[in-house]
C-alpha positions, 0 to 999 in steps of 0.5 A: 434099912431093909424091913423083915418083910422085904422080899429077896432083891438082887441087883440086875446090874453089877459094876465089874470094878466091885470085885476089887472091894473086899468080900462082905461078911456077917456080923451080929448086931442087936439080934440082926445080921449085918453085912460088913465090908472093909473099906478101901484104904483111902476111906479108913478113919481111926478105928473105923475101917468097916462099912456095915449095912443090916439085912433087916433079919435075924434069920441067916438063910434070909440074910444070905439071900439078901447078901449081895443086894446089901453088898451092892449098896455098900459098894456103891457107898464106897464109889460115892465116897471115893468120888467125893475125895477127888472133888476140888474141895477135898483136894484143897484139904489134902494139900494142906494136910500133907504140907503141914505134915511135911513141915513138921516132919522136917522139924519145923514148928507148926506155928511158924508155918503160915508166918513164913509166907508174906502172900496169902489168898482170900482163905488166909492161906499161902498160895499153893505154888509158894509152898511148893517153891519154899519146900523145894528150896529148903531141900524138903522133899516135895512128894508127888502126891503133893504136886498132883494135888495143885490146881491149874493156876498154881501149875501155871505159876510153878512152870512159867514164873522165874525161879524161887530166888529170882523173885522171891528171895524175901520170903527167905528172910524168915529162915535166913534171920532165925537159922542164920543160913540160906538155902543153896542156889536153887537154879538146878533145883527149880529146873528139876522142880519145873520138870516134875510139874511139866511131867505131872500136868502134860498128858503127852508124857505123864504115865498116869495121865496116859493111862487114864486116857488109854482106859477111857479111849480104847475099845474094850469088848468086855468090862471085865478086860477093862478093869483087869487092865486098870488094875494092872497099870495102877500096880505098875505105876505104883511100882515104877519110879518113872513118871514120864512114859518115855522113861520106861525101859525093858527093865521096868517090865521085870521089875513089875514081874518080880513085884507081882511075884513077891508081893502078890504070889502071882502065877506066871499066867497072871504076870504075863497077863498083867504085863500084856495089859501094860504093853497095850498102853505102849502100843496104844501110845505108838499109834496115838497121833499126839505122840509122835516121838514115841515109836517103840514098845519097851515091853516087847520080846520079854522072857517071863518064863521064870517068873511067877508059880506055875498055874494049877489045874482044877481038880475033879471031885471023886464019886463019894464027894459027887454023891455027897454034894448032890445029896445036900438036897436031902439035908435038913435044916440050913445045910440043904441045897436049894433047887436052883443050885441043884439043877445048875450043878446037874447041867454042868456035870451032865452036859459040858456047859461052862458055868456062864453058858448054863447060868444064862440059859433061856428057854429059847436056848433049849430046843426040841429034837425031832425025836423027842429029846432036847438040845441046848443051842449056845451059837448066839450067846456071849461065849468064851471062843468060837469052839464055845458056840456048839449044840449040846444035847441034854441027856436022858437022866438030866431031862427027867429032873428039868423043870417045866418050860417057862419056869425059872429057878430061884432060891426060894423054888420055881416061879414063872420066868418073866424074862425067859431065863431058866435061872435068876442069877444077877447079870454083870455089866458085861451081860455075864452071870458067872460071878453070882452063880459061882458064889452060889455054888461055892457056898454049897461046895464048902459044905462038903469035904472039898479039897484044894482047887476043887471048884464048880469049874471042877465038874467040867473035868469030871465030865471029861473023864467020864466021857473018856472011860465010856469010850468017847473019842478025844476029838468028840470029847472036846467038841462037847466041852467046847475045846474044838472048832464049835458049830459055826455054820448055820445048822446043826450038821457041822462037826459031829452029828447032834445024834452022836453027841447025844449018845455020847452025853448018855454014856456016863451013868450019873447015879447022884442025879435025882429029881429035887424033892421039895 
Protein backbone atom coordinates (compact mmCIF):
# COMPACT_ATOMS: atom_id res chain seq x y z
CA UNK A 1 0.00 0.00 0.00
CA UNK A 2 1.21 3.49 -0.79
CA UNK A 3 1.89 5.61 2.28
CA UNK A 4 0.54 9.12 2.64
CA UNK A 5 3.95 10.65 2.07
CA UNK A 6 4.63 8.69 -1.11
CA UNK A 7 5.59 11.07 -3.94
CA UNK A 8 3.66 11.17 -7.19
CA UNK A 9 4.84 8.29 -9.36
CA UNK A 10 4.00 7.77 -13.01
CA UNK A 11 4.90 4.57 -14.86
CA UNK A 12 7.48 5.36 -17.53
CA UNK A 13 6.54 2.41 -19.75
CA UNK A 14 2.89 1.85 -20.52
CA UNK A 15 1.85 -1.47 -22.06
CA UNK A 16 -0.26 -0.55 -25.01
CA UNK A 17 -2.77 -3.40 -24.66
CA UNK A 18 -3.78 -1.91 -21.29
CA UNK A 19 -6.04 0.54 -23.13
CA UNK A 20 -8.38 -2.46 -23.65
CA UNK A 21 -8.96 -2.62 -19.87
CA UNK A 22 -11.60 -0.48 -18.18
CA UNK A 23 -10.88 3.04 -16.90
CA UNK A 24 -10.20 3.38 -13.15
CA UNK A 25 -12.87 5.07 -11.05
CA UNK A 26 -12.53 6.49 -7.51
CA UNK A 27 -14.26 4.82 -4.56
CA UNK A 28 -14.12 5.77 -0.89
CA UNK A 29 -13.13 2.97 1.48
CA UNK A 30 -12.56 3.70 5.17
CA UNK A 31 -11.80 7.35 4.47
CA UNK A 32 -9.19 6.69 1.76
CA UNK A 33 -9.58 7.15 -2.00
CA UNK A 34 -9.21 3.82 -3.77
CA UNK A 35 -9.06 3.28 -7.52
CA UNK A 36 -11.36 0.53 -8.78
CA UNK A 37 -11.23 -1.15 -12.20
CA UNK A 38 -13.73 -3.68 -13.53
CA UNK A 39 -11.93 -6.96 -14.18
CA UNK A 40 -11.84 -8.61 -17.62
CA UNK A 41 -14.76 -11.08 -17.81
CA UNK A 42 -12.55 -14.24 -17.52
CA UNK A 43 -11.52 -13.04 -14.05
CA UNK A 44 -15.05 -12.36 -12.78
CA UNK A 45 -16.22 -14.21 -9.70
CA UNK A 46 -19.63 -14.13 -8.08
CA UNK A 47 -20.15 -10.68 -6.51
CA UNK A 48 -16.51 -9.83 -7.25
CA UNK A 49 -15.99 -7.97 -10.51
CA UNK A 50 -13.70 -5.14 -9.40
CA UNK A 51 -10.05 -4.90 -8.43
CA UNK A 52 -9.38 -2.06 -5.97
CA UNK A 53 -6.14 -0.52 -4.75
CA UNK A 54 -5.73 2.32 -2.28
CA UNK A 55 -4.11 5.57 -3.34
CA UNK A 56 -2.92 5.90 0.27
CA UNK A 57 -4.59 9.27 0.75
CA UNK A 58 -7.93 10.90 1.46
CA UNK A 59 -6.96 13.94 -0.63
CA UNK A 60 -8.77 13.66 -3.97
CA UNK A 61 -6.23 15.85 -5.77
CA UNK A 62 -3.28 13.73 -4.62
CA UNK A 63 -5.25 10.58 -5.46
CA UNK A 64 -5.79 11.91 -9.00
CA UNK A 65 -2.05 12.43 -9.40
CA UNK A 66 -1.46 8.81 -8.39
CA UNK A 67 -4.32 7.46 -10.51
CA UNK A 68 -2.34 6.02 -13.42
CA UNK A 69 0.39 4.64 -11.21
CA UNK A 70 -2.30 2.70 -9.31
CA UNK A 71 -4.00 1.75 -12.59
CA UNK A 72 -0.73 0.34 -13.95
CA UNK A 73 -0.42 -1.92 -10.89
CA UNK A 74 -4.01 -3.12 -11.36
CA UNK A 75 -3.52 -3.72 -15.09
CA UNK A 76 -0.34 -5.71 -14.39
CA UNK A 77 -2.35 -7.80 -11.90
CA UNK A 78 -4.89 -8.51 -14.67
CA UNK A 79 -2.06 -9.60 -17.00
CA UNK A 80 -0.63 -11.93 -14.35
CA UNK A 81 -4.01 -13.51 -13.54
CA UNK A 82 -4.86 -14.06 -17.20
CA UNK A 83 -1.48 -15.71 -17.74
CA UNK A 84 -2.23 -18.01 -14.80
CA UNK A 85 -5.56 -18.98 -16.40
CA UNK A 86 -3.63 -20.16 -19.48
CA UNK A 87 -1.34 -22.48 -17.48
CA UNK A 88 -1.64 -26.30 -17.92
CA UNK A 89 -3.05 -26.63 -14.40
CA UNK A 90 -5.71 -24.02 -15.06
CA UNK A 91 -6.65 -25.66 -18.36
CA UNK A 92 -6.91 -29.02 -16.58
CA UNK A 93 -9.48 -27.63 -14.11
CA UNK A 94 -11.34 -25.76 -16.85
CA UNK A 95 -11.67 -28.95 -18.89
CA UNK A 96 -13.32 -30.86 -16.05
CA UNK A 97 -15.63 -28.06 -15.08
CA UNK A 98 -16.90 -27.69 -18.67
CA UNK A 99 -17.19 -31.48 -19.10
CA UNK A 100 -19.26 -31.96 -15.93
CA UNK A 101 -21.45 -28.93 -16.69
CA UNK A 102 -22.17 -30.42 -20.15
CA UNK A 103 -22.99 -33.81 -18.64
CA UNK A 104 -25.57 -32.28 -16.33
CA UNK A 105 -26.94 -30.00 -19.07
CA UNK A 106 -27.81 -33.11 -21.11
CA UNK A 107 -29.88 -34.50 -18.22
CA UNK A 108 -27.36 -36.97 -16.83
CA UNK A 109 -26.66 -37.38 -13.14
CA UNK A 110 -23.32 -36.04 -11.99
CA UNK A 111 -23.04 -39.10 -9.70
CA UNK A 112 -22.84 -41.32 -12.82
CA UNK A 113 -20.22 -39.25 -14.60
CA UNK A 114 -16.98 -40.88 -13.44
CA UNK A 115 -18.41 -44.41 -13.21
CA UNK A 116 -19.13 -44.26 -16.95
CA UNK A 117 -15.46 -44.66 -17.80
CA UNK A 118 -13.59 -47.93 -17.20
CA UNK A 119 -10.21 -46.28 -17.74
CA UNK A 120 -8.89 -43.62 -15.36
CA UNK A 121 -5.56 -41.80 -15.01
CA UNK A 122 -3.34 -41.38 -11.92
CA UNK A 123 -5.57 -38.49 -10.75
CA UNK A 124 -8.51 -40.91 -10.60
CA UNK A 125 -10.12 -39.20 -13.60
CA UNK A 126 -11.15 -40.49 -17.04
CA UNK A 127 -8.79 -39.71 -19.88
CA UNK A 128 -9.66 -36.46 -21.65
CA UNK A 129 -9.83 -38.11 -25.08
CA UNK A 130 -12.28 -40.73 -23.72
CA UNK A 131 -14.53 -37.96 -22.42
CA UNK A 132 -14.69 -36.21 -25.77
CA UNK A 133 -15.24 -39.47 -27.70
CA UNK A 134 -18.04 -40.51 -25.35
CA UNK A 135 -19.76 -37.11 -25.55
CA UNK A 136 -19.50 -37.11 -29.32
CA UNK A 137 -20.99 -40.63 -29.60
CA UNK A 138 -23.89 -39.59 -27.34
CA UNK A 139 -24.62 -36.56 -29.52
CA UNK A 140 -23.56 -34.26 -26.71
CA UNK A 141 -22.37 -31.17 -28.55
CA UNK A 142 -18.66 -30.85 -27.85
CA UNK A 143 -17.85 -27.11 -27.79
CA UNK A 144 -14.63 -25.72 -29.24
CA UNK A 145 -13.69 -24.47 -25.77
CA UNK A 146 -13.48 -28.09 -24.56
CA UNK A 147 -11.53 -29.28 -27.60
CA UNK A 148 -9.00 -26.46 -27.21
CA UNK A 149 -8.28 -27.44 -23.59
CA UNK A 150 -7.01 -30.96 -24.31
CA UNK A 151 -3.26 -31.58 -24.11
CA UNK A 152 -1.01 -32.92 -26.88
CA UNK A 153 -1.36 -36.55 -25.76
CA UNK A 154 -5.16 -36.43 -25.90
CA UNK A 155 -4.97 -34.67 -29.28
CA UNK A 156 -2.78 -37.47 -30.65
CA UNK A 157 -5.14 -40.18 -29.38
CA UNK A 158 -8.21 -38.40 -30.74
CA UNK A 159 -6.72 -38.06 -34.21
CA UNK A 160 -4.88 -41.40 -34.53
CA UNK A 161 -6.83 -44.12 -32.67
CA UNK A 162 -9.72 -45.96 -34.36
CA UNK A 163 -13.22 -44.64 -33.96
CA UNK A 164 -15.01 -44.93 -30.65
CA UNK A 165 -17.13 -47.91 -31.80
CA UNK A 166 -14.19 -49.87 -33.19
CA UNK A 167 -12.18 -50.02 -30.01
CA UNK A 168 -14.28 -49.07 -27.03
CA UNK A 169 -17.82 -50.40 -27.29
CA UNK A 170 -17.46 -51.74 -23.77
CA UNK A 171 -17.44 -48.16 -22.48
CA UNK A 172 -21.03 -47.78 -23.63
CA UNK A 173 -22.37 -50.75 -21.63
CA UNK A 174 -23.59 -48.46 -18.87
CA UNK A 175 -25.86 -46.56 -21.23
CA UNK A 176 -27.04 -49.66 -23.05
CA UNK A 177 -28.04 -51.35 -19.79
CA UNK A 178 -29.68 -48.35 -18.14
CA UNK A 179 -31.30 -46.64 -21.12
CA UNK A 180 -31.94 -49.72 -23.29
CA UNK A 181 -30.57 -47.80 -26.23
CA UNK A 182 -27.30 -47.65 -28.09
CA UNK A 183 -26.00 -44.59 -29.92
CA UNK A 184 -26.19 -44.56 -33.68
CA UNK A 185 -23.17 -45.59 -35.70
CA UNK A 186 -20.37 -43.19 -34.93
CA UNK A 187 -18.35 -43.53 -38.13
CA UNK A 188 -19.51 -40.23 -39.65
CA UNK A 189 -19.52 -38.48 -36.31
CA UNK A 190 -16.02 -39.67 -35.47
CA UNK A 191 -14.71 -38.39 -38.78
CA UNK A 192 -16.24 -35.01 -38.05
CA UNK A 193 -14.67 -35.02 -34.61
CA UNK A 194 -11.27 -35.95 -36.02
CA UNK A 195 -11.53 -33.12 -38.54
CA UNK A 196 -12.30 -30.65 -35.77
CA UNK A 197 -9.40 -31.86 -33.63
CA UNK A 198 -6.98 -31.72 -36.55
CA UNK A 199 -8.21 -28.26 -37.39
CA UNK A 200 -7.76 -27.16 -33.77
CA UNK A 201 -4.21 -28.48 -33.53
CA UNK A 202 -2.94 -27.78 -37.06
CA UNK A 203 -1.14 -24.41 -37.27
CA UNK A 204 -1.32 -24.57 -41.06
CA UNK A 205 -5.10 -24.25 -40.99
CA UNK A 206 -6.50 -23.09 -37.67
CA UNK A 207 -7.62 -19.48 -37.75
CA UNK A 208 -6.84 -18.77 -34.10
CA UNK A 209 -3.37 -20.33 -34.25
CA UNK A 210 -2.54 -18.53 -37.50
CA UNK A 211 -3.69 -15.23 -36.03
CA UNK A 212 -1.28 -15.64 -33.13
CA UNK A 213 1.56 -16.47 -35.51
CA UNK A 214 0.70 -13.49 -37.68
CA UNK A 215 0.77 -11.15 -34.68
CA UNK A 216 4.03 -12.62 -33.34
CA UNK A 217 5.93 -12.93 -36.61
CA UNK A 218 4.93 -9.74 -38.44
CA UNK A 219 6.90 -6.52 -38.18
CA UNK A 220 4.77 -3.86 -36.51
CA UNK A 221 5.91 -0.28 -36.72
CA UNK A 222 4.05 0.57 -33.52
CA UNK A 223 2.71 -1.43 -30.60
CA UNK A 224 -0.59 0.42 -31.01
CA UNK A 225 -0.96 -1.01 -34.54
CA UNK A 226 -0.30 -4.53 -33.29
CA UNK A 227 -2.82 -4.04 -30.49
CA UNK A 228 -5.44 -2.87 -33.01
CA UNK A 229 -4.81 -5.94 -35.16
CA UNK A 230 -5.09 -8.21 -32.12
CA UNK A 231 -8.46 -6.74 -31.16
CA UNK A 232 -9.85 -6.92 -34.71
CA UNK A 233 -8.76 -10.55 -35.18
CA UNK A 234 -10.15 -11.57 -31.79
CA UNK A 235 -13.52 -10.06 -32.68
CA UNK A 236 -13.50 -11.63 -36.14
CA UNK A 237 -12.75 -15.11 -34.79
CA UNK A 238 -15.57 -14.77 -32.26
CA UNK A 239 -18.06 -13.86 -35.00
CA UNK A 240 -17.35 -16.28 -37.86
CA UNK A 241 -18.25 -19.94 -37.61
CA UNK A 242 -15.32 -21.11 -39.75
CA UNK A 243 -12.27 -22.31 -37.83
CA UNK A 244 -10.12 -23.24 -40.81
CA UNK A 245 -8.58 -20.29 -42.63
CA UNK A 246 -9.39 -21.96 -45.96
CA UNK A 247 -13.11 -21.80 -45.18
CA UNK A 248 -13.21 -18.00 -44.92
CA UNK A 249 -15.07 -16.31 -47.79
CA UNK A 250 -15.90 -12.78 -48.85
CA UNK A 251 -19.26 -13.16 -47.15
CA UNK A 252 -17.50 -13.42 -43.79
CA UNK A 253 -16.11 -9.92 -44.33
CA UNK A 254 -19.63 -8.52 -44.67
CA UNK A 255 -20.83 -10.53 -41.66
CA UNK A 256 -18.00 -8.96 -39.66
CA UNK A 257 -18.83 -5.47 -40.94
CA UNK A 258 -22.49 -5.85 -39.88
CA UNK A 259 -21.38 -7.13 -36.48
CA UNK A 260 -19.13 -4.09 -35.89
CA UNK A 261 -21.92 -1.77 -36.97
CA UNK A 262 -24.67 -3.32 -34.86
CA UNK A 263 -22.82 -4.52 -31.77
CA UNK A 264 -20.21 -1.77 -31.41
CA UNK A 265 -21.81 1.15 -33.25
CA UNK A 266 -18.55 1.53 -35.19
CA UNK A 267 -17.99 4.30 -37.70
CA UNK A 268 -17.31 3.41 -41.32
CA UNK A 269 -13.67 4.38 -40.89
CA UNK A 270 -13.30 2.01 -37.91
CA UNK A 271 -14.98 -0.85 -39.77
CA UNK A 272 -12.64 -0.42 -42.73
CA UNK A 273 -9.66 -0.34 -40.37
CA UNK A 274 -10.73 -3.53 -38.55
CA UNK A 275 -11.33 -5.40 -41.80
CA UNK A 276 -7.99 -4.18 -43.10
CA UNK A 277 -6.30 -5.84 -40.10
CA UNK A 278 -8.02 -9.15 -40.88
CA UNK A 279 -7.15 -8.79 -44.56
CA UNK A 280 -3.53 -8.43 -43.45
CA UNK A 281 -3.70 -11.91 -41.94
CA UNK A 282 -4.75 -13.40 -45.27
CA UNK A 283 -2.04 -11.48 -47.13
CA UNK A 284 0.44 -12.93 -44.65
CA UNK A 285 -0.95 -16.44 -45.32
CA UNK A 286 -0.42 -15.98 -49.08
CA UNK A 287 3.22 -15.00 -48.60
CA UNK A 288 3.87 -17.67 -45.94
CA UNK A 289 5.87 -20.61 -47.40
CA UNK A 290 4.08 -22.97 -44.97
CA UNK A 291 0.75 -22.32 -46.70
CA UNK A 292 1.35 -23.21 -50.33
CA UNK A 293 -2.34 -23.93 -50.93
CA UNK A 294 -3.54 -20.49 -49.76
CA UNK A 295 -3.34 -18.27 -52.84
CA UNK A 296 -6.29 -15.86 -52.83
CA UNK A 297 -7.29 -13.12 -50.37
CA UNK A 298 -11.05 -13.39 -49.64
CA UNK A 299 -11.07 -9.81 -48.30
CA UNK A 300 -9.97 -8.17 -51.56
CA UNK A 301 -12.22 -5.80 -53.55
CA UNK A 302 -14.81 -5.25 -50.81
CA UNK A 303 -17.43 -2.51 -50.94
CA UNK A 304 -17.80 -1.29 -47.35
CA UNK A 305 -19.25 2.13 -48.14
CA UNK A 306 -22.67 1.32 -46.66
CA UNK A 307 -21.49 -0.03 -43.31
CA UNK A 308 -21.18 2.05 -40.14
CA UNK A 309 -21.93 5.64 -39.37
CA UNK A 310 -20.03 8.53 -40.87
CA UNK A 311 -17.09 9.79 -38.83
CA UNK A 312 -17.75 13.04 -37.01
CA UNK A 313 -15.31 15.93 -37.09
CA UNK A 314 -13.93 17.45 -33.91
CA UNK A 315 -15.68 20.69 -33.03
CA UNK A 316 -13.61 23.83 -32.30
CA UNK A 317 -14.22 25.78 -29.08
CA UNK A 318 -15.88 29.17 -29.29
CA UNK A 319 -14.11 32.25 -27.92
CA UNK A 320 -16.06 32.21 -24.63
CA UNK A 321 -15.12 28.58 -24.05
CA UNK A 322 -11.45 29.40 -24.69
CA UNK A 323 -11.62 32.16 -22.06
CA UNK A 324 -13.30 29.69 -19.66
CA UNK A 325 -10.69 27.00 -20.37
CA UNK A 326 -7.61 29.16 -19.91
CA UNK A 327 -9.39 30.97 -17.07
CA UNK A 328 -9.22 27.76 -15.03
CA UNK A 329 -5.80 28.99 -13.90
CA UNK A 330 -7.62 31.64 -11.84
CA UNK A 331 -10.05 29.22 -10.14
CA UNK A 332 -9.51 28.61 -6.44
CA UNK A 333 -9.27 25.14 -4.93
CA UNK A 334 -9.54 21.76 -6.67
CA UNK A 335 -10.93 23.18 -9.92
CA UNK A 336 -7.76 25.11 -10.74
CA UNK A 337 -5.73 24.10 -13.80
CA UNK A 338 -2.09 23.32 -13.10
CA UNK A 339 0.87 24.92 -14.87
CA UNK A 340 1.67 21.84 -16.97
CA UNK A 341 -1.71 21.50 -18.68
CA UNK A 342 -1.96 25.30 -19.06
CA UNK A 343 1.23 25.45 -21.14
CA UNK A 344 0.33 22.34 -23.18
CA UNK A 345 -3.04 23.89 -24.12
CA UNK A 346 -1.21 27.10 -25.03
CA UNK A 347 1.25 25.30 -27.33
CA UNK A 348 -1.59 23.43 -29.08
CA UNK A 349 -3.60 26.53 -29.91
CA UNK A 350 -0.66 28.80 -30.73
CA UNK A 351 1.67 26.64 -32.85
CA UNK A 352 -0.22 23.94 -34.79
CA UNK A 353 1.53 21.10 -32.94
CA UNK A 354 -0.32 17.83 -32.64
CA UNK A 355 -0.89 16.64 -29.07
CA UNK A 356 1.84 14.01 -29.08
CA UNK A 357 4.30 16.37 -30.79
CA UNK A 358 3.80 18.90 -28.00
CA UNK A 359 3.73 16.39 -25.11
CA UNK A 360 7.09 14.93 -26.21
CA UNK A 361 8.88 18.25 -26.70
CA UNK A 362 12.43 18.49 -25.40
CA UNK A 363 14.61 21.54 -25.05
CA UNK A 364 16.80 20.19 -27.86
CA UNK A 365 13.79 20.69 -30.17
CA UNK A 366 13.37 24.37 -29.27
CA UNK A 367 15.87 26.34 -31.34
CA UNK A 368 16.83 30.02 -31.18
CA UNK A 369 16.45 31.97 -34.46
CA UNK A 370 19.09 34.58 -35.34
CA UNK A 371 16.47 37.32 -34.84
CA UNK A 372 15.89 36.39 -31.20
CA UNK A 373 12.69 34.33 -31.38
CA UNK A 374 12.42 30.54 -31.22
CA UNK A 375 11.08 27.71 -33.36
CA UNK A 376 10.27 24.04 -32.72
CA UNK A 377 12.10 21.43 -34.81
CA UNK A 378 9.84 18.41 -35.42
CA UNK A 379 11.88 16.80 -38.18
CA UNK A 380 13.49 14.01 -36.14
CA UNK A 381 10.77 12.85 -33.76
CA UNK A 382 8.15 10.09 -33.94
CA UNK A 383 5.64 11.77 -36.23
CA UNK A 384 2.41 10.86 -37.97
CA UNK A 385 3.63 11.30 -41.57
CA UNK A 386 6.19 13.13 -43.69
CA UNK A 387 4.08 16.29 -43.56
CA UNK A 388 4.58 16.33 -39.81
CA UNK A 389 8.35 16.78 -40.20
CA UNK A 390 8.29 20.55 -40.04
CA UNK A 391 9.58 23.63 -38.25
CA UNK A 392 7.08 25.63 -36.19
CA UNK A 393 7.87 29.12 -34.87
CA UNK A 394 6.95 29.96 -31.28
CA UNK A 395 4.77 33.09 -31.59
CA UNK A 396 5.59 36.06 -29.39
CA UNK A 397 2.62 35.63 -27.04
CA UNK A 398 3.53 31.99 -26.34
CA UNK A 399 7.20 32.81 -25.86
CA UNK A 400 6.20 35.24 -23.11
CA UNK A 401 4.77 32.41 -20.99
CA UNK A 402 7.37 29.70 -21.70
CA UNK A 403 9.42 28.50 -18.69
CA UNK A 404 13.19 29.02 -18.46
CA UNK A 405 15.35 26.72 -20.60
CA UNK A 406 16.11 23.39 -18.92
CA UNK A 407 13.00 23.38 -16.72
CA UNK A 408 10.25 20.75 -16.79
CA UNK A 409 6.55 21.19 -16.07
CA UNK A 410 4.84 18.72 -13.74
CA UNK A 411 1.41 18.77 -12.05
CA UNK A 412 3.16 20.26 -9.03
CA UNK A 413 4.92 23.04 -10.94
CA UNK A 414 8.42 23.57 -12.34
CA UNK A 415 11.50 21.50 -11.65
CA UNK A 416 14.83 20.80 -13.32
CA UNK A 417 14.42 18.57 -16.38
CA UNK A 418 16.65 15.56 -15.81
CA UNK A 419 15.79 14.03 -19.19
CA UNK A 420 15.63 17.26 -21.19
CA UNK A 421 11.88 17.04 -21.80
CA UNK A 422 9.58 20.03 -21.41
CA UNK A 423 6.74 17.93 -19.89
CA UNK A 424 6.78 14.81 -17.71
CA UNK A 425 3.87 12.91 -19.34
CA UNK A 426 4.45 9.14 -19.23
CA UNK A 427 5.62 7.43 -22.42
CA UNK A 428 4.06 4.23 -23.76
CA UNK A 429 5.64 1.27 -25.53
CA UNK A 430 5.57 3.14 -28.85
CA UNK A 431 7.53 6.03 -27.40
CA UNK A 432 4.40 8.21 -27.45
CA UNK A 433 2.98 10.41 -24.69
CA UNK A 434 -0.40 11.24 -26.25
CA UNK A 435 -2.44 8.88 -24.04
CA UNK A 436 -1.28 10.35 -20.74
CA UNK A 437 -1.45 13.92 -22.08
CA UNK A 438 -4.91 13.43 -23.56
CA UNK A 439 -6.27 12.11 -20.26
CA UNK A 440 -4.76 15.04 -18.35
CA UNK A 441 -6.22 17.62 -20.74
CA UNK A 442 -9.60 15.89 -20.81
CA UNK A 443 -9.91 16.36 -17.04
CA UNK A 444 -9.56 20.11 -17.56
CA UNK A 445 -12.00 20.25 -20.48
CA UNK A 446 -14.60 18.48 -18.31
CA UNK A 447 -14.59 21.54 -16.01
CA UNK A 448 -16.06 23.84 -18.67
CA UNK A 449 -19.27 23.54 -20.65
CA UNK A 450 -17.74 21.61 -23.53
CA UNK A 451 -20.00 20.24 -26.23
CA UNK A 452 -19.90 16.84 -27.89
CA UNK A 453 -16.75 16.21 -29.99
CA UNK A 454 -14.90 19.06 -28.26
CA UNK A 455 -11.56 17.63 -27.12
CA UNK A 456 -7.92 18.72 -26.95
CA UNK A 457 -7.54 17.98 -30.67
CA UNK A 458 -10.22 20.64 -31.32
CA UNK A 459 -7.65 23.37 -30.65
CA UNK A 460 -5.96 22.56 -33.99
CA UNK A 461 -9.28 23.34 -35.64
CA UNK A 462 -9.40 26.61 -33.72
CA UNK A 463 -5.95 27.58 -34.98
CA UNK A 464 -6.79 26.69 -38.59
CA UNK A 465 -9.88 28.94 -38.37
CA UNK A 466 -7.87 31.78 -36.80
CA UNK A 467 -5.13 31.59 -39.44
CA UNK A 468 -7.74 31.66 -42.19
CA UNK A 469 -9.47 34.65 -40.61
CA UNK A 470 -6.25 36.71 -40.54
CA UNK A 471 -5.63 36.01 -44.24
CA UNK A 472 -3.15 33.11 -44.11
CA UNK A 473 -3.34 31.09 -47.32
CA UNK A 474 -4.68 27.53 -47.20
CA UNK A 475 -1.32 26.23 -48.43
CA UNK A 476 0.60 27.87 -45.58
CA UNK A 477 -2.16 26.98 -43.12
CA UNK A 478 -1.83 23.28 -44.05
CA UNK A 479 1.94 23.51 -43.86
CA UNK A 480 1.81 24.81 -40.29
CA UNK A 481 -0.64 22.14 -39.11
CA UNK A 482 1.26 19.30 -40.79
CA UNK A 483 -1.16 18.62 -43.65
CA UNK A 484 1.30 19.43 -46.42
CA UNK A 485 4.68 18.22 -47.66
CA UNK A 486 6.66 19.17 -44.56
CA UNK A 487 10.32 20.08 -44.18
CA UNK A 488 11.94 16.95 -45.53
CA UNK A 489 15.15 18.74 -46.51
CA UNK A 490 17.96 19.34 -44.05
CA UNK A 491 17.54 23.11 -43.74
CA UNK A 492 14.57 25.27 -42.87
CA UNK A 493 14.64 26.94 -46.29
CA UNK A 494 12.42 24.28 -47.84
CA UNK A 495 8.75 25.09 -48.26
CA UNK A 496 7.49 28.36 -46.79
CA UNK A 497 10.26 30.30 -45.07
CA UNK A 498 10.46 30.12 -41.31
CA UNK A 499 10.07 33.90 -41.17
CA UNK A 500 6.80 33.72 -43.13
CA UNK A 501 5.50 31.07 -40.75
CA UNK A 502 6.49 33.21 -37.75
CA UNK A 503 4.55 36.15 -39.16
CA UNK A 504 1.51 33.92 -39.82
CA UNK A 505 1.47 32.44 -36.30
CA UNK A 506 1.70 35.92 -34.78
CA UNK A 507 -1.48 36.91 -36.66
CA UNK A 508 -4.08 35.46 -34.21
CA UNK A 509 -4.49 37.57 -31.07
CA UNK A 510 -5.06 34.83 -28.41
CA UNK A 511 -6.39 37.22 -25.71
CA UNK A 512 -6.81 34.32 -23.23
CA UNK A 513 -3.07 33.46 -23.26
CA UNK A 514 -1.61 34.90 -20.07
CA UNK A 515 1.28 34.01 -17.83
CA UNK A 516 0.53 31.41 -15.16
CA UNK A 517 0.45 32.97 -11.69
CA UNK A 518 1.44 30.54 -8.94
